[in-house]
MARVO-869321 format. One line per 3 residues: for each residue z, x negated, y negated of N, C-alpha, C. Coordinates in pm, whole numbers, plus 32768, in hexadecimal, padded with zeros to 4 digits. Atoms other than C-alpha are relative to their C-alpha. Last residue first. Example, Ala and Ser with C-alpha at 12.3 -4.5 7.8 and 13.67 -1.06 7.14 Angstrom:
BEGIN
7FFA,8052,8077,82CA,7AA9,806A,8049,804D,7F93 | 8000,7FA7,8077,830C,7B32,81C2,8000,7FA6,7F88
This chain:
BEGIN
7F6F,8020,8000,8860,8BD7,79C5,804E,804A,8068 | 7FB5,7F84,800C,86EF,8BEE,7A26,8095,7FE0,8006 | 7FEF,7FE0,808E,864A,8A9F,79E0,804F,8081,7FEA
7F89,8046,8031,8683,8A32,7B47,801B,8020,7F6F | 7F8D,7FA5,7FFC,8589,8B3E,7BAE,8081,7FBE,7FD0 | 8007,7FAE,807A,8470,8A57,7B3C,8075,8061,7FFA
7FCE,8053,806D,84DF,8961,7C4A,7FFA,804B,7F7B | 7F6E,7FFB,8007,84BA,8A75,7D4C,8037,7FAC,7F8D | 7FD7,7F7E,8033,8347,8AA0,7D06,8097,8006,7FEE
8034,7FF4,8089,82FD,892D,7D28,8029,8085,7FC3 | 7FA9,804E,8059,83E6,891B,7E55,7FCE,8004,7F70 | 7F7C,7FC3,800F,8333,8A3A,7F05,8058,7FB3,7F9E
8013,7F84,804B,81D4,89B7,7ECA,8086,8042,7FE4 | 801E,8024,808C,823E,885C,7F39,7FEF,807C,7FA9 | 7F83,802D,803B,82DF,88ED,8074,7FEB,7FD9,7F6E
7FAD,7F89,8017,81A6,89AD,80CC,8083,7FDB,7FBA | 8043,7FAB,8062,80C7,887C,80A0,8056,8079,7FDC | 7FF1,8037,8087,81C2,8799,8152,7FBE,8057,7F96
7FEF,7F8D,8058,81D6,8873,828A,8009,7FD6,7F6E | 7FE7,802A,808A,8151,8769,8375,8002,807B,7FA6 | 800C,7F8F,805C,8172,87B6,84E6,8025,7FD3,7F73
8086,7FF8,8038,812B,868D,85C8,7FEA,8074,7FA1 | 8043,7F88,7FCE,8266,86C8,8695,7F73,8011,7FC9 | 7FE6,7FE5,7F72,831F,857C,8681,7FB6,8078,8038
7FF9,8077,7FA9,82A7,84DB,853F,8009,8023,8094 | 8083,8042,7FFD,8239,8610,8483,8000,7F8F,8066 | 805E,7FA4,7FBF,8370,86D5,84DB,7F76,7FC1,800D
7FE1,7FFF,7F70,844A,85A7,8487,7FA3,805D,804C | 8028,8081,7FC6,83A0,8578,8336,8017,7FFF,8097 | 8092,7FFF,7FF8,83BE,86EB,82E8,7FCC,7F7D,803C
8028,7FAA,7F91,8530,86DE,8340,7F68,8005,8010 | 7FE1,8047,7F83,8563,85B2,825A,7FD7,8052,8079 | 805D,8070,7FF3,84B1,865E,813B,8015,7FB2,8080
8082,7FC8,7FDA,8573,87A0,8173,7F99,7F91,8012 | 7FF6,7FCF,7F77,86BE,86E2,8170,7F79,8035,8030 | 7FF3,8074,7FA6,8667,8622,8034,7FFD,802C,8092
8083,803F,7FFC,85EE,875C,7F81,8001,7F87,805E | 8052,7FB1,7FA5,8735,8802,7FE3,7F72,7FC9,800A | 7FD1,801E,7F78,87F4,86E5,7F3D,7FAD,804E,8066
8035,8084,7FDD,8722,870B,7E02,8028,7FD9,808E | 8091,7FF2,7FEF,876F,8880,7DF7,7FC2,7F7C,802B | 8014,7FBB,7F7F,88E1,883E,7E2F,7F6C,8011,801E
7FE6,8063,7F96,88E1,873E,7D13,7FED,803E,808B | 8073,8059,7FFE,883E,8844,7C33,8011,7F94,806B | 8071,7FB7,7FC7,8944,8948,7C8B,7F84,7FA6,800C
7FE9,7FF8,7F70,8A5F,8852,7C4C,7F8C,8046,8046 | 801A,8085,7FCA,89CD,8809,7AF4,8013,7FFD,8097 | 8092,800A,7FF7,89C6,897E,7AA7,7FD8,7F79,803B
802D,7FAA,7F92,8B39,8994,7AF8,7F69,7FF7,8014 | 7FD0,8036,7F81,8B92,886A,7A1D,7FCB,8050,8076 | 804C,8078,7FE2,8ABB,88DC,78FB,8026,7FC3,8085
8088,7FDA,7FD7,8B55,8A38,7907,7FA8,7F87,8023 | 8008,7FC3,7F7B,8CB6,89A1,790E,7F73,802C,8027 | 8048,8059,7FA4,8C8D,88B9,77E1,7FEA,8040,8089
808D,8001,8025,8CE7,89BA,76D8,7FAD,7FAB,8060 | 803D,7F86,7FCB,8E34,89FB,778A,7F6B,8006,7FDD | 8029,8015,7F76,8E90,888E,774A,7FBE,807C,803C
7F95,7FCF,7FA9,8E8F,88CB,75D7,7FCF,7FF3,808F | 7FC5,7F8E,8048,8DBB,8807,74E5,807B,802F,804B | 7FC8,8036,807C,8D76,86AD,7572,803D,806E,7FAC
7F7C,8037,7FE4,8D50,874A,76CA,8041,7FC7,7F83 | 7FA2,7F90,7FF3,8C2D,8819,764D,808E,7FD2,8017 | 7FE9,7FCE,8088,8B7B,86DD,75DA,8061,8075,8002
7FBB,8068,804C,8BA2,8640,7733,8023,8032,7F74 | 7F78,800E,7FCD,8B48,877D,77F1,8050,7F9E,7FAA | 7FB9,7F87,802A,8A18,87C1,7719,8092,7FFA,802C
7FEB,8010,8090,89A7,8658,774D,804F,8078,7FC9 | 7F96,8065,800D,89D8,8683,78C4,8020,7FE6,7F6E | 7F82,7FBC,7FDF,890B,87C4,78B7,8076,7F9F,7FF1
7FE7,7FA2,806E,87EF,8711,7807,8086,8045,8015 | 7FD7,8051,8073,8808,85F3,7903,801C,8057,7F86 | 7F77,8030,7FE9,8803,86EB,7A25,8032,7FAE,7F89
7FA7,7F8D,8019,86CE,8797,7996,8091,7FD5,8012 | 7FFE,7FEB,8091,8621,8643,7986,805D,8074,7FDD | 7FB5,806D,803D,8684,85FA,7AEF,800A,800F,7F69
7F73,7FE0,7FEB,860C,8751,7B63,8059,7F94,7FC3 | 7FE4,7F8D,8055,84BA,8701,7AC8,8093,8028,800B | 7FF5,8034,8089,84BC,85A9,7B6C,8020,8071,7F9F
7F85,804F,8005,8505,8645,7CC0,8016,7FC9,7F73 | 7F8D,7FA7,8008,83FC,8751,7C89,8085,7FB4,7FF8 | 7FFF,7FAE,807A,82F9,8645,7C30,8076,8062,7FFA
7FD1,8044,8078,834C,853F,7D3A,800F,805F,7F88 | 8061,7FF4,806C,832D,8612,7E72,803B,7FCA,7F7F | 8045,7F80,8008,83CC,85FF,7FC9,7F95,8000,7F92
800F,7FBB,7F80,846B,84C5,8053,7FAC,807F,7FF6 | 8045,8051,7F9D,8436,83E2,7F27,7FE5,804B,8082 | 8083,8029,8030,8487,84D8,7E13,7FB1,7FB1,8066
8054,7F89,8006,85A3,857E,7ED0,7F72,7FDC,7FD4 | 801D,7FD7,7F76,8636,842A,7F2B,7FA6,807B,8002 | 805F,805F,7FC4,8616,83B0,7DC4,7FDC,8028,808E
8080,7FF4,8047,86B8,84E8,7D30,7F98,7FA4,8040 | 8048,7F89,7FD3,87C4,84F3,7E3E,7F7B,8011,7FB8 | 8020,8004,7F71,882E,8389,7E0B,7FAF,807B,802A
806E,805E,7FE8,881A,838A,7C8F,7FD4,8001,8092 | 807B,7FCE,803E,88EC,84C6,7C72,7F8A,7FA4,801D | 802E,7F91,7FAC,89EF,8448,7D6A,7F7D,8038,7FCB
803F,8039,7F87,8A0C,82FE,7CAD,7FCB,806C,805E | 807E,8045,801B,8A3E,83BE,7B63,7FC1,7FC1,807D | 806E,7FBF,7FB9,8B44,84B4,7BE0,7F7B,7FB6,7FF2
7FDA,7FE8,7F75,8C75,83E0,7B86,7F8B,803C,8050 | 801A,8078,7FB1,8BCB,835E,7A4B,8022,8013,8093 | 8091,8014,7FF6,8BBA,84B8,79B1,7FDE,7F88,8057
8035,7F97,7FA9,8D28,84FB,7A01,7F69,7FF2,8012 | 7FD8,8020,7F76,8D8E,83AA,796E,7FC7,8068,8061 | 804D,8074,7FD4,8CCC,83EC,782E,801D,7FDF,8092
808A,7FD2,7FF0,8D60,8547,7805,7FA8,7F8F,8034 | 8002,7FAC,7F87,8EBE,84BB,7843,7F72,8033,801A | 7FF7,8059,7F8C,8E87,83A3,7746,7FFC,804F,8083
807C,804D,7FF4,8E06,8496,7641,8005,7FA1,8078 | 8070,7FAB,7FD6,8F1E,8591,767D,7F81,7FAE,8015 | 7FEC,7FD8,7F75,9036,848D,7674,7F8B,8054,8033
8018,8077,7FAE,8FAE,83F6,7533,800D,8023,8094 | 8091,8018,8004,8F99,854E,7491,7FDC,7F87,8056 | 803E,7FA4,7FA1,90FE,859A,7506,7F68,7FEE,8001
8000,7F74,802C,9174,8464,7452,7FC0,8057,806B | 8060,7FB5,7FAF,91CB,8316,74F0,800B,8093,7FD9 | 7FC5,7F93,7FB0,9273,824E,73E4,7F92,8047,804D
7F6E,800D,7FF8,923B,8107,732E,803F,806A,8058 | 7FD4,8074,7FB3,90C6,80DC,736E,8097,7FF3,800C | 7F74,7FE5,7FE0,9067,823C,7306,803C,7F8E,8050
7FCA,7FA4,8064,8F1B,8207,7255,8096,8013,8014 | 7FEE,804A,807E,8EC8,80D4,7325,803F,8057,7F94 | 7F99,8066,7FE8,8F04,818E,746E,801C,7FB2,7F7F
7F7F,7FB9,8003,8E3F,82BD,73F5,8074,7F9E,8012 | 7FEA,7FD0,8089,8D17,81DF,73A4,8087,8045,7FF3 | 7FE0,8074,8053,8D31,812C,74F3,801F,8029,7F70
7F7A,802D,7FD8,8D3F,8275,75B1,802B,7F8B,7FA8 | 7F9F,7F9B,802F,8C16,8300,74F1,808F,7FD6,8020 | 7FF7,8011,8090,8B53,81BD,752D,8064,8063,7FC4
7FAC,8076,8016,8B9C,81D2,76A0,8014,7FE6,7F6C | 7F76,7FDC,7FDC,8B11,8334,76A9,805F,7F8B,7FE4 | 7FD0,7FA3,8067,89D6,82C9,75ED,8092,8026,801B
7FE3,8054,8075,89AB,819F,76D7,8034,8057,7F8D | 7F82,8046,7FE4,89C8,828D,7800,8028,7FA7,7F8A | 7F95,7F9F,8011,88BA,8366,7762,8088,7FC1,801C
7FED,7FED,8090,87D8,823A,773F,8070,8064,7FE4 | 7FBE,807B,802F,880D,81EB,78B0,8019,8009,7F6A | 7F72,7FF3,7FDD,87BC,8356,7904,804F,7F84,7FD6
7FC4,7FA2,8060,8675,8336,7845,8095,800F,801D | 7FF1,8048,807F,8625,8201,7915,803A,8059,7F93 | 7F94,8062,7FF0,8669,82BE,7A59,8017,7FB5,7F7E
7F82,7FB6,8005,8591,83E2,79E7,8076,7FA2,800C | 7FEE,7FD0,808A,8471,82F4,799C,8084,804B,7FF2 | 7FDB,8074,8052,8498,8242,7AEC,801C,802C,7F70
7F74,801E,7FDE,8494,838D,7BA6,8034,7F8B,7FAD | 7FAF,7F97,803E,8354,83ED,7AF2,8095,7FE9,801A | 7FF1,8015,8090,82BB,829A,7B4A,8050,806D,7FBA
7F74,8002,8030,8309,82B3,7CBE,800F,8000,7F69 | 7FA7,7FAA,7FB4,81CD,8308,7D81,808E,8006,7FCB | 802E,7F76,8010,80D9,827A,7C82,805F,8062,8045
7FD3,7FD3,8085,81A3,8138,7C7B,7FD9,8091,7FE9 | 7F6E,7FF7,7FFD,8173,810D,7DF2,8033,8037,7F7B | 7FE0,7F89,7FB0,7FFF,815C,7DDB,8098,8015,8007
801A,7F89,8051,7FD4,8062,7CC0,8024,8080,804A | 7F98,7FEE,8065,807F,7F4D,7D8A,7FEC,807F,7FAD | 8006,8056,8075,7F9B,7F65,7EB8,8066,802B,7F97
8000,7FAA,8075,8000,8000,8000,8000,7FA6,7F85
């Protein structure tokens, strides 16, 4: 497989990953700014921003793993689309947490739904591979059609 073909199969996932890195830098900058503003005492704003950052970082490896596995095992475009939606939701969660913690709950729940969708994409992709490998039945066309349609359903709150 030549280099261009490899890049063609992963470039959307790479773009989403790089955007997520920029988002992590934004979160870290917020924490640093709050730390410098309140360097003598830990205020509730400092506690909220550090807690929001920690919560976002706790799920970050899981997000990357399921997004990449879904993109590689099944289909890059729906996985990347779900990844972008997840980053938007994660931003909403982070900003909501800076206000009142109750404002972050919808972002948290929606993020869990997106991670579940990506996880299911991984499982379906692996099952399709096994069916193709051991039984000669390839359902990739049907699965791609379903995941493309299902990824649009992620926009429904």
